[in-house]
C-alpha positions as CSV (number, residue, x, y, z in Angstrom):
1,M,5.0,24.9,16.9
2,T,5.2,27.0,14.6
3,V,6.0,26.2,11.1
4,K,7.9,28.5,8.4
5,F,6.7,28.2,5.2
6,D,9.7,28.6,2.1
7,T,8.1,29.8,-1.0
8,I,9.3,29.7,-4.5
9,R,7.6,32.5,-6.3
10,Y,7.0,32.4,-9.9
11,M,3.6,34.9,-9.7
12,P,3.2,37.4,-7.3
13,P,2.8,36.7,-3.5
14,Q,-0.9,37.0,-2.9
15,F,-1.1,35.1,0.7
16,D,1.1,35.3,3.6
17,F,1.9,31.2,4.2
18,N,3.4,31.9,7.8
19,S,0.6,33.9,9.3
20,G,-3.4,34.1,8.1
21,P,-6.2,30.7,8.9
22,D,-4.9,27.5,10.4
23,K,-3.9,24.4,8.2
24,I,-5.5,21.8,7.2
25,F,-3.3,18.2,6.8
26,V,-4.6,16.7,3.9
27,D,-4.5,13.1,4.3
28,S,-6.2,11.9,0.8
29,T,-6.9,13.1,-2.3
30,N,-8.8,12.5,-6.0
31,T,-9.1,14.4,-8.5
32,A,-10.8,14.0,-12.4
33,F,-11.5,16.5,-15.4
34,G,-14.1,18.1,-17.3
35,K,-13.8,20.1,-20.2
36,G,-12.3,22.5,-19.4
37,T,-12.1,21.8,-15.5
38,L,-9.5,20.0,-13.6
39,V,-11.6,19.0,-9.4
40,T,-9.5,18.3,-6.9
41,H,-11.1,16.3,-3.6
42,F,-9.2,16.9,-0.7
43,R,-9.5,15.0,2.7
44,S,-8.8,16.0,6.2
45,G,-9.5,13.2,8.9
46,E,-14.1,13.4,8.0
47,Q,-13.9,16.9,6.4
48,H,-13.9,16.7,2.8
49,H,-12.7,20.2,0.8
50,V,-13.6,20.2,-2.9
51,F,-11.6,22.5,-5.5
52,L,-12.8,23.3,-9.0
53,F,-10.0,24.6,-11.5
54,E,-9.5,26.2,-15.0
55,I,-7.3,23.6,-16.7
56,A,-5.1,25.9,-17.4
57,H,-4.9,27.0,-13.8
58,A,-4.3,23.7,-12.9
59,K,-1.7,23.0,-15.3
60,Q,0.5,26.1,-13.6
61,Y,-0.5,25.2,-9.9
62,A,0.6,21.5,-10.9
63,R,4.1,22.8,-12.5
64,V,4.5,25.8,-9.1
65,L,3.9,22.7,-7.3
66,L,6.2,20.1,-9.1
67,Q,9.0,23.2,-8.6
68,N,8.3,23.5,-4.6
69,I,8.9,19.6,-4.1
70,E,11.9,19.4,-6.1
71,A,13.3,22.5,-4.4
72,Y,11.9,20.4,-1.3
73,E,14.2,17.4,-2.2
74,K,17.1,19.1,-2.9
75,Q,17.2,20.3,0.6
76,Y,15.7,17.3,2.3
77,G,16.3,14.2,0.2
78,Q,14.2,12.5,-1.9
79,V,10.7,11.9,-1.4
80,D,8.4,8.4,-2.4
81,G,5.9,10.0,-4.9
82,R,4.6,6.5,-6.0
83,L,0.7,6.4,-6.5
84,P,-1.4,3.8,-4.4
85,T,-2.1,1.9,-7.7
86,E,1.6,1.5,-8.2
87,P,4.1,-1.5,-6.9
88,M,6.2,-1.3,-4.4
89,P,10.0,-2.1,-5.0
90,T,11.2,-4.6,-2.4
91,P,13.7,-4.2,-0.6
92,F,15.3,-7.9,-0.6
93,Q,17.7,-8.6,-3.2
94,Y,17.7,-12.2,-4.0
95,P,20.3,-13.9,-5.5
96,K,20.2,-15.7,-9.4
97,N,20.1,-19.7,-8.4
98,N,20.2,-20.9,-12.0
99,G,18.3,-23.8,-11.1
100,E,19.8,-25.4,-8.2
101,G,17.9,-26.4,-5.2
102,T,14.9,-26.9,-8.2
103,D,14.1,-30.0,-10.6
104,E,15.2,-27.7,-13.4
105,K,18.0,-28.8,-15.1
106,K,21.0,-26.5,-16.2
């Protein structure tokens, strides 16, 4: 299956995403920072890849990544971007019972 990649170009294109090496599917990430750097770990199955960014480049990358995600959502719909530590809202709506069916007095 061939996937065509749409890109938003804010910097001169330096890579043709429709050709080149095989793509790696990322199934989890971790990120940490130190003075002047940001390090990101990408896991793909049993493979691990670690990249070190100069902090200004990391911020540029984050901005371009966010702009691409916003363009994706505009075309395909909202994406759930909660972090694993953020709670998931319940899809169920419960009516307020005002104490009915309990020992609570009105």
